[in-house]
N, C-alpha and C positions, 0 to 999 in steps of 0.2 A: 504494500500500500504506500501511497505517496502523500505526505502531509495529511494522513488520516483518511484520504479518499480511496475508494476502491477503484482500481484501474480496470475498466471494462473494454474489451475489444468486441465491437459489434461486427459480425461477419455476415455479409449479405451479397445479393446478386446471384451469381452461380450459373451453371450450365443448363439448367432445366428449362422447360417451357413456361415455368412460373417465375422467370427472372424479374419481370417488371413488377409483379406483385411483391416479391421479396424486397425490391428497392423501396416500394411504398410502405411496406411493413416496417422496415428498418428506420425510415424517417420518423415514423410515429413513435417507435421505441426510444430513439435518441431524444426526441422532443420531450418525452415524458420523464427522462432521467434528471434527477435533481443535481445540478452542477455543484452544489455544496457537498454532495455525498460521493459523486462519481467523476472520474476523469475518463473521458470516452475517446477511444481510438476507433476509427472506421476502417475496416478492411474490406475492400470491394473485389469481388470475383467477376470478371467479364464473362459474357456468353461463350467465349472461346476457352475459358478456364484460366486466364491470367489473373494473378493476385496483385492488387495495388493497395498501399504502397509497397507491401512486402508479403511473402507467404509466411504462414505459421510452419515452423520446422518440426519434424517428428522426433524431437530429442529433448528430454527433460533439461530444463535450464537454458534452452536455446532461444527462448522468447521473452527477454526481459521487458518489464513494463506492462505485463499482463497479469492481473490477479484472477480474472474470470473471463471466459468467452461467452458471448451471447449470440448463438447462431440464429439468424433469421433467414434461413435458406429453405425454401419450400421445394418439395419434389426431389427429383433425382440428383445425386451428388450433393445432398445437403440434409435431407430428411430420412435417408435410407440406411444410415449407419456408417457411410464412408467417411464423412467429416468427423463423426463421433470417434471413429477409430483413430484418425489422425490426432485428435485432441487427447485421446488416451495415451498414445505413444509420446506425445509432447508433455505429458504429466500436468495438464492444465485443467482447472475447474471449468465446467461449462454448464450452461443452462439447458434444461430439457432432458429428454430420454437418453439412455445409454445406447451402446452399439446393438445389443440384442433387440431391445424394444423398438428401436428405430427401424431396424431391418425387417422385423416380422410385421410391424404395423404398416409399413409401406406396401407390403404385399397383401392385397385384399384376400387372396385365397388362403394364405397361411394364417392370417388373422381369423378367418372363418373356422379353420381347423382347430385353433387354440380355443376359440369360444365354444365350439361344439364339445370339445373335451371337458369343458367346465359346465356343460349343460345350459349354455346361454343361447338364446334364439337368434338365428341368422337366416337370411334368405337363401333358398335353394339355388344352386348354381352348377354350371358346367365349365370346365377349364379346357382350353385348346391352346396350341402353340403356333407360332408363326410358320413353322415347317409343316404343319398339318391343320389348316384352318377349315375344319370339318363342319359345315353347316348341317350335314346329316346327323352327326353325333348330337348337336344341339337340339335338332328337331325331334330326335328319338327320346330325349329326356325332358324337354320343356315345351310348353305350348306358347304360341305367340299371344301377345307381344312380349319381347324380351329386351333387356338392356345389356349392351355390350361395352366393356370397359377394358382399358389396359390394366393389368394387375398391379403395376407399380407406377402410379402417377397420382397427382392430386388436382384440385381445382376443376374437376370435371373435364379436364383436357382429354380429347379422344373418345368421349363417351357418346353413344348413339342409341336411339330407340329403334328397334326393328319389328315390323308388323308382318313381314312375309320373307320368303327366301331371297328375293332380290335385295331388299333392304338389309337382311342379315349378312349377305355376302359383302356388301359395301361396308357395313359396320365392322365386320371382322378385319377387313383390309385396313380400314382407318385405324382401329385400335392397335393392330400389329405394327403400325409404323412407330408407335410410341413405346412398345414393350414386346419382348419375345413371347410372354405369356399373356393370354387374353381370358378374361372371366366373363361369362354370360349368365345373367340372373333373370328369373321370372319377374314380371312386372308386379309391383305392389301398388295397388290403387289406394291412396290414402294420404296421410299427412307427413311432412318432413319436419323432424324435430332434431334440435341440437342441444348438447349439454357439455359444459366445460368441467374439467377435472384438474385439480391442483394438489400437489403434495408428493412426498417420497414414500415413507413407510405407512403413513396414515392419510391417504388421499381423501379429498372431499369433493363433492359435486355441487355445481352452481344450480340456480333455478334454470329450467330448460326454456328454450325459445322455439317458436315455430317459424319456418320459412314459407312464404307464399310466393312461389315463382311467378314471373310475368309470362314465362314461356311454358312449353309442355312439361319441361323438367328444369331443375336448377342447374343450368350449364354454365360454362365459363363466361359467356357474354352476359348472362343474367347476373352472375356474381359480381363482375368487375367493370363491365362496359356500359350496359344499358341504364343502370340506376333506376330500374322499374320494379324489381322484386321488393316485396314488403316483408317485414318481420313483426311478430307478435311476441313481446317480452314483458312479463313472463308469458309462456305459452298458455292458452286457455284450455287447460286439461283438468279433468277430475283429480282431486287430491291424490287418490290412490294410484292413478296413472302417472302423475308427475313424480310421485315417490318411487314408482317402479322404474321410470326412466333414470332417475338419479342413482338408484341401486345398481341397475344394469351398467350404467356408465362407469361406476367405480369397479364393478366386477370385470368388465372388459379391460379396463386399465390394468387391473391386477393380473389378468390372464396373460397379457403380453409383457408383464413385468416392467411397466412404464414407471418413470419417475419424472418429477418436475412438473410437466403439464401435458395436456392433450385435450382435444375436442372429440367427443364421440357423437356420431350422427346416427339417427334412428329413422325408421319408417313405421308408422302406425296404420295398419290395414283397416280400411273403413268397414269392410264386410264382417270382419271377425273381432275387431278391436285388439288384435294381436300386435305386440311391440317387437320389432326386429332391430337388432344392431346392424347398421349398414357398413360403417367403417370407423376407424380411429385415426386421427391426424395428430402426430406428435409435435409438429411445429405449425400450429394453426395460424391463420392470418392475423396480423396485428395492425392492419390499416385502420384508418379512421372509421371505416364502416364494418370492420370485422366483428363477428359475434363473440369470439372467445373473450376479449376484454369487456365487451358490453354485457355479457351474461354475468361476469364477476362484479361489474359495477352495480347491476341490479340486485346482486346478492349481498352487496355491502362492502366490496373491495374496489375502490377507485383505481383507475389505470396506473398512476404513479406508485400506489401502494402495491399493486400487482407486480410491477417490475421489481420493486424492492423484495417482495416475497420470493420471486423466481430466482433472483440472485442469491438470496439467503439459502434457498434450497440447494442451489448449485454448490455453494461453499460448504454447506453441511455434508453433502454427499462426498465431496472431494476429501474432506477431513476424515470421514469414515473410511474411504477407500485407502487412504494413506496408512491406516492401521493394518492393512492386509500385507502379508509378506509374499514376495514373489521369488524368493530364493530359499534354499535349504538352511 
């Protein structure tokens, strides 16, 4: 620490399709940091993967001037465990999930497997690969309409709804451009609910919110470009349903062994009132319109206090990890 201030390196940009969202999220995070508490260094990663003004080196003690890293990297090469592995090698404290939780949470199919192992409700799916984009396999197991997604991506990039074979073929080709593994899910007609989770060993869930898309589903354009989607915060849910969403959010968080933060997204089926875990995001959006901080604000934790809490959690986890021996 320098003059009592915590030296925070905000890591943002990156090589993923969510580069611009990362830039916007980082600007909000930096603006919320109290300059009396923090000395902030910005480390920008270009879309080509170049680090400015300098890279973080994978060697303990090789990155002076950094007490904790705040990764604000959405998607591939930032939210998938790769950067987290680098920060572990560097021996640095960092905000958010570790290597394991980041990697498995990024993969929608692996997340489903871990949730099913815990008895948590997830939507039925079929997985195909870029080398074998089999529409026949999908049709054999699922009825139309279906949603087609890259297994490892966020912000609804590469997601399509398919109502017939022609649309399915197009959707599979599109999703496979963004990931080798493609996940196809049956459509859930109902409501889109989100819930924020915060904590290490004792995670807590915020009040949930509801997303009201302006399009057929909550895609990238609706999230970040059109400014037409609406939110209801807190979500207008029966008390028992809201409590179940919060319970499932924490259980999903624990199933993937997450720490720090995550946003868990749900679908509530209109016909059955069934609640399904859709996915978990370990570096949720932090832009001025992002729901992760908004849900915590509605729960009683303002944005600057949330940043403080996340940094404290990162330092606590780092201190605990330093007690672990790596040699005989």
